[in-house]
N, CA, C, O and the ligand as a Tripos MOL2 file, in Angstrom:
@<TRIPOS>MOLECULE
protein
  261   259    66     0     0
PROTEIN
NO_CHARGES

@<TRIPOS>ATOM
      1 N          20.1680   11.7620  180.2930 N.3       1 MET1
      2 CA         20.4440   13.0130  180.9770 C.3       1 MET1
      3 C          19.1460   13.6860  181.3530 C.2       1 MET1
      4 O          18.1190   13.5020  180.6980 O.2       1 MET1
      5 N          19.2020   14.4630  182.4060 N.am      2 GLN2
      6 CA         18.0260   15.2200  182.8220 C.3       2 GLN2
      7 C          18.4060   16.6760  182.9440 C.2       2 GLN2
      8 O          19.4870   17.0070  183.4310 O.2       2 GLN2
      9 N          17.5130   17.5490  182.5000 N.am      3 ALA3
     10 CA         17.7660   18.9820  182.6110 C.3       3 ALA3
     11 C          16.4580   19.6950  182.8740 C.2       3 ALA3
     12 O          15.4000   19.2670  182.4150 O.2       3 ALA3
     13 N          16.5380   20.7840  183.6160 N.am      4 THR4
     14 CA         15.3500   21.5910  183.8430 C.3       4 THR4
     15 C          15.5190   22.9080  183.1070 C.2       4 THR4
     16 O          16.4750   23.6500  183.3330 O.2       4 THR4
     17 N          14.5720   23.1800  182.2250 N.am      5 LEU5
     18 CA         14.6300   24.3760  181.3900 C.3       5 LEU5
     19 C          13.5640   25.3640  181.8240 C.2       5 LEU5
     20 O          12.4560   24.9760  182.1940 O.2       5 LEU5
     21 N          13.9050   26.6400  181.7780 N.am      6 GLN6
     22 CA         12.8890   27.6640  181.9920 C.3       6 GLN6
     23 C          12.2650   27.9500  180.6340 C.2       6 GLN6
     24 O          12.9630   28.2750  179.6740 O.2       6 GLN6
     25 N          10.9520   27.8260  180.5640 N.am      7 VAL7
     26 CA         10.2620   28.0130  179.2930 C.3       7 VAL7
     27 C           9.1780   29.0710  179.4570 C.2       7 VAL7
     28 O           8.3060   28.9740  180.3200 O.2       7 VAL7
     29 N           9.2620   30.0870  178.5980 N.am      8 LYS8
     30 CA          8.2920   31.1790  178.6700 C.3       8 LYS8
     31 C           7.1350   30.9530  177.7170 C.2       8 LYS8
     32 O           7.3160   30.4380  176.6130 O.2       8 LYS8
     33 N           5.9580   31.3370  178.1450 N.am      9 GLY9
     34 CA          4.8070   31.3430  177.2500 C.3       9 GLY9
     35 C           3.8160   30.2110  177.4720 C.2       9 GLY9
     36 O           2.7800   30.1540  176.8080 O.2       9 GLY9
     37 N           4.1230   29.3100  178.4000 N.am     10 MET10
     38 CA          3.1920   28.2130  178.6640 C.3      10 MET10
     39 C           2.1410   28.6980  179.6510 C.2      10 MET10
     40 O           2.4680   29.2380  180.7080 O.2      10 MET10
     41 N           0.8800   28.5000  179.2940 N.am     11 SER11
     42 CA         -0.1590   29.0480  180.1600 C.3      11 SER11
     43 C          -1.2810   28.0920  180.5010 C.2      11 SER11
     44 O          -2.0480   28.3470  181.4290 O.2      11 SER11
     45 N          -1.3900   27.0050  179.7750 N.am     12 CYS12
     46 CA         -2.5370   26.1410  180.0320 C.3      12 CYS12
     47 C          -2.2030   24.6920  179.6840 C.2      12 CYS12
     48 O          -1.0850   24.3770  179.2780 O.2      12 CYS12
     49 N          -3.1780   23.8330  179.8480 N.am     13 GLN13
     50 CA         -2.9630   22.4120  179.5960 C.3      13 GLN13
     51 C          -2.5900   22.1330  178.1470 C.2      13 GLN13
     52 O          -1.8560   21.1920  177.8450 O.2      13 GLN13
     53 N          -3.1090   22.9690  177.2620 N.am     14 HIS14
     54 CA         -2.7630   22.8140  175.8490 C.3      14 HIS14
     55 C          -1.2490   22.9710  175.6540 C.2      14 HIS14
     56 O          -0.6190   22.2110  174.9180 O.2      14 HIS14
     57 N          -0.6960   23.9560  176.3180 N.am     15 CYS15
     58 CA          0.7440   24.2060  176.2220 C.3      15 CYS15
     59 C           1.5160   23.0140  176.7820 C.2      15 CYS15
     60 O           2.5080   22.5680  176.2050 O.2      15 CYS15
     61 N           1.0450   22.5180  177.9030 N.am     16 VAL16
     62 CA          1.6930   21.3570  178.5340 C.3      16 VAL16
     63 C           1.7250   20.1930  177.5550 C.2      16 VAL16
     64 O           2.7560   19.5480  177.3680 O.2      16 VAL16
     65 N           0.5790   19.9360  176.9340 N.am     17 ASN17
     66 CA          0.4940   18.8260  175.9860 C.3      17 ASN17
     67 C           1.4110   19.0450  174.7940 C.2      17 ASN17
     68 O           2.0780   18.1160  174.3400 O.2      17 ASN17
     69 N           1.4470   20.2820  174.2820 N.am     18 SER18
     70 CA          2.2820   20.5920  173.1160 C.3      18 SER18
     71 C           3.7440   20.3430  173.4060 C.2      18 SER18
     72 O           4.4630   19.7460  172.6040 O.2      18 SER18
     73 N           4.1770   20.8140  174.5740 N.am     19 VAL19
     74 CA          5.5890   20.6730  174.9420 C.3      19 VAL19
     75 C           5.9350   19.2020  175.1640 C.2      19 VAL19
     76 O           6.9640   18.7160  174.6940 O.2      19 VAL19
     77 N           5.0680   18.5060  175.8800 N.am     20 GLU20
     78 CA          5.3470   17.0960  176.1630 C.3      20 GLU20
     79 C           5.4050   16.2720  174.8740 C.2      20 GLU20
     80 O           6.2480   15.3890  174.7150 O.2      20 GLU20
     81 N           4.4950   16.5850  173.9730 N.am     21 LYS21
     82 CA          4.4380   15.8630  172.7010 C.3      21 LYS21
     83 C           5.6820   16.1610  171.8590 C.2      21 LYS21
     84 O           6.2660   15.2640  171.2510 O.2      21 LYS21
     85 N           6.0690   17.4260  171.8370 N.am     22 ALA22
     86 CA          7.2300   17.8340  171.0220 C.3      22 ALA22
     87 C           8.5020   17.1340  171.4960 C.2      22 ALA22
     88 O           9.3110   16.6780  170.6870 O.2      22 ALA22
     89 N           8.6670   17.0550  172.8020 N.am     23 VAL23
     90 CA          9.8740   16.4130  173.3410 C.3      23 VAL23
     91 C           9.8220   14.9070  173.0850 C.2      23 VAL23
     92 O          10.8370   14.2730  172.7930 O.2      23 VAL23
     93 N           8.6430   14.3650  173.1980 N.am     24 LYS24
     94 CA          8.4660   12.9370  172.9370 C.3      24 LYS24
     95 C           8.8370   12.6000  171.4980 C.2      24 LYS24
     96 O           9.4340   11.5600  171.2180 O.2      24 LYS24
     97 N           8.4730   13.4980  170.5980 N.am     25 GLU25
     98 CA          8.7290   13.2670  169.1760 C.3      25 GLU25
     99 C          10.2120   13.2270  168.8360 C.2      25 GLU25
    100 O          10.6100   12.5860  167.8630 O.2      25 GLU25
    101 N          11.0340   13.9120  169.6340 N.am     26 VAL26
    102 CA         12.4760   13.8430  169.3700 C.3      26 VAL26
    103 C          13.1460   12.7590  170.2250 C.2      26 VAL26
    104 O          14.3690   12.6200  170.2140 O.2      26 VAL26
    105 N          12.3490   12.0090  170.9500 N.am     27 GLY27
    106 CA         12.8730   10.8470  171.6460 C.3      27 GLY27
    107 C          13.1100   10.9990  173.1350 C.2      27 GLY27
    108 O          13.7610   10.1570  173.7530 O.2      27 GLY27
    109 N          12.5830   12.0760  173.7160 N.am     28 GLY28
    110 CA         12.7600   12.2770  175.1500 C.3      28 GLY28
    111 C          11.4340   12.2590  175.8760 C.2      28 GLY28
    112 O          10.4010   11.8850  175.3200 O.2      28 GLY28
    113 N          11.4860   12.6740  177.1330 N.am     29 SER29
    114 CA         10.2390   12.8410  177.8570 C.3      29 SER29
    115 C          10.3200   14.1500  178.6300 C.2      29 SER29
    116 O          11.4060   14.5990  178.9970 O.2      29 SER29
    117 N           9.1730   14.7510  178.8720 N.am     30 ALA30
    118 CA          9.1440   16.0610  179.5190 C.3      30 ALA30
    119 C           8.0780   16.1050  180.5830 C.2      30 ALA30
    120 O           6.9980   15.5320  180.4400 O.2      30 ALA30
    121 N           8.4100   16.8020  181.6610 N.am     31 GLN31
    122 CA          7.4130   17.0700  182.6870 C.3      31 GLN31
    123 C           7.3370   18.5750  182.8580 C.2      31 GLN31
    124 O           8.3250   19.2330  183.1840 O.2      31 GLN31
    125 N           6.1580   19.0990  182.6320 N.am     32 VAL32
    126 CA          5.9730   20.5450  182.6670 C.3      32 VAL32
    127 C           5.4540   20.9720  184.0320 C.2      32 VAL32
    128 O           4.5210   20.3830  184.5780 O.2      32 VAL32
    129 N           6.0840   22.0080  184.5650 N.am     33 ASP33
    130 CA          5.5890   22.6310  185.7860 C.3      33 ASP33
    131 C           5.0960   24.0210  185.3940 C.2      33 ASP33
    132 O           5.8710   24.9700  185.2780 O.2      33 ASP33
    133 N           3.7800   24.1080  185.1940 N.am     34 LEU34
    134 CA          3.1980   25.3720  184.7290 C.3      34 LEU34
    135 C           3.4200   26.5050  185.7150 C.2      34 LEU34
    136 O           3.7070   27.6380  185.3280 O.2      34 LEU34
    137 N           3.2840   26.1880  186.9770 N.am     35 LYS35
    138 CA          3.4040   27.2030  188.0270 C.3      35 LYS35
    139 C           4.7690   27.8770  187.9950 C.2      35 LYS35
    140 O           4.8800   29.0950  188.1370 O.2      35 LYS35
    141 N           5.7980   27.0710  187.8100 N.am     36 ASN36
    142 CA          7.1570   27.6200  187.7870 C.3      36 ASN36
    143 C           7.6340   27.9770  186.3850 C.2      36 ASN36
    144 O           8.7050   28.5600  186.2200 O.2      36 ASN36
    145 N           6.8560   27.6350  185.3930 N.am     37 GLY37
    146 CA          7.2710   27.8870  184.0190 C.3      37 GLY37
    147 C           8.5180   27.0950  183.6440 C.2      37 GLY37
    148 O           9.3800   27.5690  182.9050 O.2      37 GLY37
    149 N           8.5890   25.8900  184.1680 N.am     38 SER38
    150 CA          9.7680   25.0840  183.8760 C.3      38 SER38
    151 C           9.3790   23.7370  183.2770 C.2      38 SER38
    152 O           8.2740   23.2290  183.4690 O.2      38 SER38
    153 N          10.3280   23.1950  182.5530 N.am     39 VAL39
    154 CA         10.1300   21.8870  181.9430 C.3      39 VAL39
    155 C          11.3380   21.0220  182.2860 C.2      39 VAL39
    156 O          12.4770   21.3740  181.9810 O.2      39 VAL39
    157 N          11.0760   19.9040  182.9150 N.am     40 THR40
    158 CA         12.1600   18.9650  183.1890 C.3      40 THR40
    159 C          12.1510   17.9190  182.0840 C.2      40 THR40
    160 O          11.1660   17.2110  181.8720 O.2      40 THR40
    161 N          13.2750   17.8450  181.3910 N.am     41 VAL41
    162 CA         13.3580   16.9060  180.2710 C.3      41 VAL41
    163 C          14.3380   15.7880  180.5970 C.2      41 VAL41
    164 O          15.3360   15.9800  181.2910 O.2      41 VAL41
    165 N          14.0170   14.6300  180.0760 N.am     42 GLN42
    166 CA         14.8970   13.4750  180.2190 C.3      42 GLN42
    167 C          15.0760   12.8600  178.8530 C.2      42 GLN42
    168 O          14.1140   12.6620  178.1110 O.2      42 GLN42
    169 N          16.3090   12.5620  178.5340 N.am     43 PHE43
    170 CA         16.5660   11.9670  177.2250 C.3      43 PHE43
    171 C          17.9100   11.2630  177.2280 C.2      43 PHE43
    172 O          18.7560   11.4720  178.0980 O.2      43 PHE43
    173 N          18.0700   10.4180  176.2190 N.am     44 ASP44
    174 CA         19.3080    9.6840  176.0550 C.3      44 ASP44
    175 C          20.2550   10.5270  175.2080 C.2      44 ASP44
    176 O          20.0090   10.7700  174.0260 O.2      44 ASP44
    177 N          21.3350   10.9650  175.8330 N.am     45 GLU45
    178 CA         22.2930   11.8480  175.1600 C.3      45 GLU45
    179 C          22.9230   11.2440  173.9110 C.2      45 GLU45
    180 O          23.3790   11.9700  173.0270 O.2      45 GLU45
    181 N          22.9470    9.9320  173.8400 N.am     46 SER46
    182 CA         23.5340    9.3020  172.6510 C.3      46 SER46
    183 C          22.5710    9.3560  171.4730 C.2      46 SER46
    184 O          22.9620    9.1150  170.3310 O.2      46 SER46
    185 N          21.3110    9.6720  171.7550 N.am     47 ALA47
    186 CA         20.3090    9.6960  170.6880 C.3      47 ALA47
    187 C          19.8670   11.1000  170.3060 C.2      47 ALA47
    188 O          19.4950   11.3510  169.1590 O.2      47 ALA47
    189 N          19.9080   12.0020  171.2610 N.am     48 VAL48
    190 CA         19.4040   13.3450  170.9980 C.3      48 VAL48
    191 C          20.1680   14.3490  171.8650 C.2      48 VAL48
    192 O          20.5570   14.0450  172.9930 O.2      48 VAL48
    193 N          20.3740   15.5410  171.3220 N.am     49 THR49
    194 CA         21.1100   16.5570  172.0880 C.3      49 THR49
    195 C          20.1460   17.4920  172.8060 C.2      49 THR49
    196 O          18.9660   17.5740  172.4660 O.2      49 THR49
    197 N          20.6650   18.1830  173.7910 N.am     50 LEU50
    198 CA         19.8460   19.1500  174.5200 C.3      50 LEU50
    199 C          19.3540   20.2440  173.5720 C.2      50 LEU50
    200 O          18.2260   20.7200  173.6960 O.2      50 LEU50
    201 N          20.2040   20.6340  172.6320 N.am     51 ASP51
    202 CA         19.8030   21.6490  171.6600 C.3      51 ASP51
    203 C          18.5900   21.2160  170.8500 C.2      51 ASP51
    204 O          17.6980   22.0130  170.5610 O.2      51 ASP51
    205 N          18.5770   19.9410  170.4930 N.am     52 THR52
    206 CA         17.4410   19.4240  169.7230 C.3      52 THR52
    207 C          16.1670   19.4620  170.5520 C.2      52 THR52
    208 O          15.0930   19.7950  170.0490 O.2      52 THR52
    209 N          16.2980   19.1180  171.8160 N.am     53 VAL53
    210 CA         15.1490   19.1480  172.7160 C.3      53 VAL53
    211 C          14.6540   20.5900  172.8700 C.2      53 VAL53
    212 O          13.4540   20.8570  172.8080 O.2      53 VAL53
    213 N          15.5900   21.5030  173.0710 N.am     54 LYS54
    214 CA         15.2150   22.9180  173.1940 C.3      54 LYS54
    215 C          14.5230   23.4110  171.9330 C.2      54 LYS54
    216 O          13.5000   24.0950  171.9840 O.2      54 LYS54
    217 N          15.1120   23.0430  170.7970 N.am     55 GLN55
    218 CA         14.5470   23.4760  169.5170 C.3      55 GLN55
    219 C          13.1260   22.9530  169.3350 C.2      55 GLN55
    220 O          12.2550   23.6540  168.8200 O.2      55 GLN55
    221 N          12.9060   21.7240  169.7610 N.am     56 ALA56
    222 CA         11.5770   21.1220  169.6240 C.3      56 ALA56
    223 C          10.5460   21.9260  170.4100 C.2      56 ALA56
    224 O           9.4110   22.1030  169.9670 O.2      56 ALA56
    225 N          10.9530   22.4050  171.5710 N.am     57 ILE57
    226 CA         10.0450   23.2140  172.3930 C.3      57 ILE57
    227 C           9.8390   24.5860  171.7550 C.2      57 ILE57
    228 O           8.7210   25.0990  171.7060 O.2      57 ILE57
    229 N          10.9290   25.1690  171.2710 N.am     58 GLU58
    230 CA         10.8280   26.4870  170.6290 C.3      58 GLU58
    231 C           9.9670   26.4220  169.3730 C.2      58 GLU58
    232 O           9.2470   27.3690  169.0530 O.2      58 GLU58
    233 N          10.0440   25.3190  168.6760 N.am     59 ASP59
    234 CA          9.2370   25.1670  167.4590 C.3      59 ASP59
    235 C           7.7350   25.1850  167.7570 C.2      59 ASP59
    236 O           6.9180   25.4370  166.8720 O.2      59 ASP59
    237 N           7.3950   24.9200  168.9930 N.am     60 GLN60
    238 CA          5.9850   24.9840  169.3900 C.3      60 GLN60
    239 C           5.5630   26.4150  169.7220 C.2      60 GLN60
    240 O           4.3910   26.6790  169.9910 O.2      60 GLN60
    241 N           6.5230   27.3250  169.7000 N.am     61 GLY61
    242 CA          6.1990   28.7390  169.9340 C.3      61 GLY61
    243 C           6.5350   29.2540  171.3130 C.2      61 GLY61
    244 O           6.0670   30.3190  171.7150 O.2      61 GLY61
    245 N           7.3490   28.5010  172.0450 N.am     62 TYR62
    246 CA          7.7240   28.9270  173.3970 C.3      62 TYR62
    247 C           9.1990   29.3180  173.4390 C.2      62 TYR62
    248 O          10.0100   28.8340  172.6490 O.2      62 TYR62
    249 N           9.5220   30.1950  174.3670 N.am     63 ASP63
    250 CA         10.9060   30.6330  174.5040 C.3      63 ASP63
    251 C          11.6030   29.8310  175.5800 C.2      63 ASP63
    252 O          11.1670   29.7970  176.7300 O.2      63 ASP63
    253 N          12.6950   29.1840  175.1940 N.am     64 VAL64
    254 CA         13.4840   28.4220  176.1590 C.3      64 VAL64
    255 C          14.6620   29.2780  176.6130 C.2      64 VAL64
    256 O          15.4320   29.7710  175.7890 O.2      64 VAL64
    257 N          14.7950   29.4500  177.9140 N.am     65 ALA65
    258 CA         15.8740   30.2850  178.4350 C.3      65 ALA65
    259 C          17.2110   29.5630  178.2870 C.2      65 ALA65
    260 O          18.2490   30.1020  178.6690 O.2      65 ALA65
    261 CU         -1.7710   26.9860  176.5420 Cu       66 CU66
@<TRIPOS>BOND
     1     1     2 1
     2     2     3 1
     3     3     4 2
     4     3     5 am
     5     5     6 1
     6     6     7 1
     7     7     8 2
     8     7     9 am
     9     9    10 1
    10    10    11 1
    11    11    12 2
    12    11    13 am
    13    13    14 1
    14    14    15 1
    15    15    16 2
    16    15    17 am
    17    17    18 1
    18    18    19 1
    19    19    20 2
    20    19    21 am
    21    21    22 1
    22    22    23 1
    23    23    24 2
    24    23    25 am
    25    25    26 1
    26    26    27 1
    27    27    28 2
    28    27    29 am
    29    29    30 1
    30    30    31 1
    31    31    32 2
    32    31    33 am
    33    33    34 1
    34    34    35 1
    35    35    36 2
    36    35    37 am
    37    37    38 1
    38    38    39 1
    39    39    40 2
    40    39    41 am
    41    41    42 1
    42    42    43 1
    43    43    44 2
    44    43    45 am
    45    45    46 1
    46    46    47 1
    47    47    48 2
    48    47    49 am
    49    49    50 1
    50    50    51 1
    51    51    52 2
    52    51    53 am
    53    53    54 1
    54    54    55 1
    55    55    56 2
    56    55    57 am
    57    57    58 1
    58    58    59 1
    59    59    60 2
    60    59    61 am
    61    61    62 1
    62    62    63 1
    63    63    64 2
    64    63    65 am
    65    65    66 1
    66    66    67 1
    67    67    68 2
    68    67    69 am
    69    69    70 1
    70    70    71 1
    71    71    72 2
    72    71    73 am
    73    73    74 1
    74    74    75 1
    75    75    76 2
    76    75    77 am
    77    77    78 1
    78    78    79 1
    79    79    80 2
    80    79    81 am
    81    81    82 1
    82    82    83 1
    83    83    84 2
    84    83    85 am
    85    85    86 1
    86    86    87 1
    87    87    88 2
    88    87    89 am
    89    89    90 1
    90    90    91 1
    91    91    92 2
    92    91    93 am
    93    93    94 1
    94    94    95 1
    95    95    96 2
    96    95    97 am
    97    97    98 1
    98    98    99 1
    99    99   100 2
   100    99   101 am
   101   101   102 1
   102   102   103 1
   103   103   104 2
   104   103   105 am
   105   105   106 1
   106   106   107 1
   107   107   108 2
   108   107   109 am
   109   109   110 1
   110   110   111 1
   111   111   112 2
   112   111   113 am
   113   113   114 1
   114   114   115 1
   115   115   116 2
   116   115   117 am
   117   117   118 1
   118   118   119 1
   119   119   120 2
   120   119   121 am
   121   121   122 1
   122   122   123 1
   123   123   124 2
   124   123   125 am
   125   125   126 1
   126   126   127 1
   127   127   128 2
   128   127   129 am
   129   129   130 1
   130   130   131 1
   131   131   132 2
   132   131   133 am
   133   133   134 1
   134   134   135 1
   135   135   136 2
   136   135   137 am
   137   137   138 1
   138   138   139 1
   139   139   140 2
   140   139   141 am
   141   141   142 1
   142   142   143 1
   143   143   144 2
   144   143   145 am
   145   145   146 1
   146   146   147 1
   147   147   148 2
   148   147   149 am
   149   149   150 1
   150   150   151 1
   151   151   152 2
   152   151   153 am
   153   153   154 1
   154   154   155 1
   155   155   156 2
   156   155   157 am
   157   157   158 1
   158   158   159 1
   159   159   160 2
   160   159   161 am
   161   161   162 1
   162   162   163 1
   163   163   164 2
   164   163   165 am
   165   165   166 1
   166   166   167 1
   167   167   168 2
   168   167   169 am
   169   169   170 1
   170   170   171 1
   171   171   172 2
   172   171   173 am
   173   173   174 1
   174   174   175 1
   175   175   176 2
   176   175   177 am
   177   177   178 1
   178   178   179 1
   179   179   180 2
   180   179   181 am
   181   181   182 1
   182   182   183 1
   183   183   184 2
   184   183   185 am
   185   185   186 1
   186   186   187 1
   187   187   188 2
   188   187   189 am
   189   189   190 1
   190   190   191 1
   191   191   192 2
   192   191   193 am
   193   193   194 1
   194   194   195 1
   195   195   196 2
   196   195   197 am
   197   197   198 1
   198   198   199 1
   199   199   200 2
   200   199   201 am
   201   201   202 1
   202   202   203 1
   203   203   204 2
   204   203   205 am
   205   205   206 1
   206   206   207 1
   207   207   208 2
   208   207   209 am
   209   209   210 1
   210   210   211 1
   211   211   212 2
   212   211   213 am
   213   213   214 1
   214   214   215 1
   215   215   216 2
   216   215   217 am
   217   217   218 1
   218   218   219 1
   219   219   220 2
   220   219   221 am
   221   221   222 1
   222   222   223 1
   223   223   224 2
   224   223   225 am
   225   225   226 1
   226   226   227 1
   227   227   228 2
   228   227   229 am
   229   229   230 1
   230   230   231 1
   231   231   232 2
   232   231   233 am
   233   233   234 1
   234   234   235 1
   235   235   236 2
   236   235   237 am
   237   237   238 1
   238   238   239 1
   239   239   240 2
   240   239   241 am
   241   241   242 1
   242   242   243 1
   243   243   244 2
   244   243   245 am
   245   245   246 1
   246   246   247 1
   247   247   248 2
   248   247   249 am
   249   249   250 1
   250   250   251 1
   251   251   252 2
   252   251   253 am
   253   253   254 1
   254   254   255 1
   255   255   256 2
   256   255   257 am
   257   257   258 1
   258   258   259 1
   259   259   260 2
@<TRIPOS>SUBSTRUCTURE
     1 MET1         2 RESIDUE 1 A MET
     2 GLN2         6 RESIDUE 1 A GLN
     3 ALA3        10 RESIDUE 1 A ALA
     4 THR4        14 RESIDUE 1 A THR
     5 LEU5        18 RESIDUE 1 A LEU
     6 GLN6        22 RESIDUE 1 A GLN
     7 VAL7        26 RESIDUE 1 A VAL
     8 LYS8        30 RESIDUE 1 A LYS
     9 GLY9        34 RESIDUE 1 A GLY
    10 MET10       38 RESIDUE 1 A MET
    11 SER11       42 RESIDUE 1 A SER
    12 CYS12       46 RESIDUE 1 A CYS
    13 GLN13       50 RESIDUE 1 A GLN
    14 HIS14       54 RESIDUE 1 A HIS
    15 CYS15       58 RESIDUE 1 A CYS
    16 VAL16       62 RESIDUE 1 A VAL
    17 ASN17       66 RESIDUE 1 A ASN
    18 SER18       70 RESIDUE 1 A SER
    19 VAL19       74 RESIDUE 1 A VAL
    20 GLU20       78 RESIDUE 1 A GLU
    21 LYS21       82 RESIDUE 1 A LYS
    22 ALA22       86 RESIDUE 1 A ALA
    23 VAL23       90 RESIDUE 1 A VAL
    24 LYS24       94 RESIDUE 1 A LYS
    25 GLU25       98 RESIDUE 1 A GLU
    26 VAL26      102 RESIDUE 1 A VAL
    27 GLY27      106 RESIDUE 1 A GLY
    28 GLY28      110 RESIDUE 1 A GLY
    29 SER29      114 RESIDUE 1 A SER
    30 ALA30      118 RESIDUE 1 A ALA
    31 GLN31      122 RESIDUE 1 A GLN
    32 VAL32      126 RESIDUE 1 A VAL
    33 ASP33      130 RESIDUE 1 A ASP
    34 LEU34      134 RESIDUE 1 A LEU
    35 LYS35      138 RESIDUE 1 A LYS
    36 ASN36      142 RESIDUE 1 A ASN
    37 GLY37      146 RESIDUE 1 A GLY
    38 SER38      150 RESIDUE 1 A SER
    39 VAL39      154 RESIDUE 1 A VAL
    40 THR40      158 RESIDUE 1 A THR
    41 VAL41      162 RESIDUE 1 A VAL
    42 GLN42      166 RESIDUE 1 A GLN
    43 PHE43      170 RESIDUE 1 A PHE
    44 ASP44      174 RESIDUE 1 A ASP
    45 GLU45      178 RESIDUE 1 A GLU
    46 SER46      182 RESIDUE 1 A SER
    47 ALA47      186 RESIDUE 1 A ALA
    48 VAL48      190 RESIDUE 1 A VAL
    49 THR49      194 RESIDUE 1 A THR
    50 LEU50      198 RESIDUE 1 A LEU
    51 ASP51      202 RESIDUE 1 A ASP
    52 THR52      206 RESIDUE 1 A THR
    53 VAL53      210 RESIDUE 1 A VAL
    54 LYS54      214 RESIDUE 1 A LYS
    55 GLN55      218 RESIDUE 1 A GLN
    56 ALA56      222 RESIDUE 1 A ALA
    57 ILE57      226 RESIDUE 1 A ILE
    58 GLU58      230 RESIDUE 1 A GLU
    59 ASP59      234 RESIDUE 1 A ASP
    60 GLN60      238 RESIDUE 1 A GLN
    61 GLY61      242 RESIDUE 1 A GLY
    62 TYR62      246 RESIDUE 1 A TYR
    63 ASP63      250 RESIDUE 1 A ASP
    64 VAL64      254 RESIDUE 1 A VAL
    65 ALA65      258 RESIDUE 1 A ALA
    66 CU66       261 GROUP 0 **** ****
């Protein structure tokens, strides 16, 4: 599944790396668009839920809309 999330608080490459790494750790992949403050995530729904992906991003200190 693919979803685009609005994520608040990302401001630099460090944030991009943190978010991408966090999503990777739960088994998905993420593409961050800093300009739009959005993150497009892709993951296998049979392995991980959207909530888990969101939580992984929030655990890094960002707000997921
Ligand atoms: Cu940053």
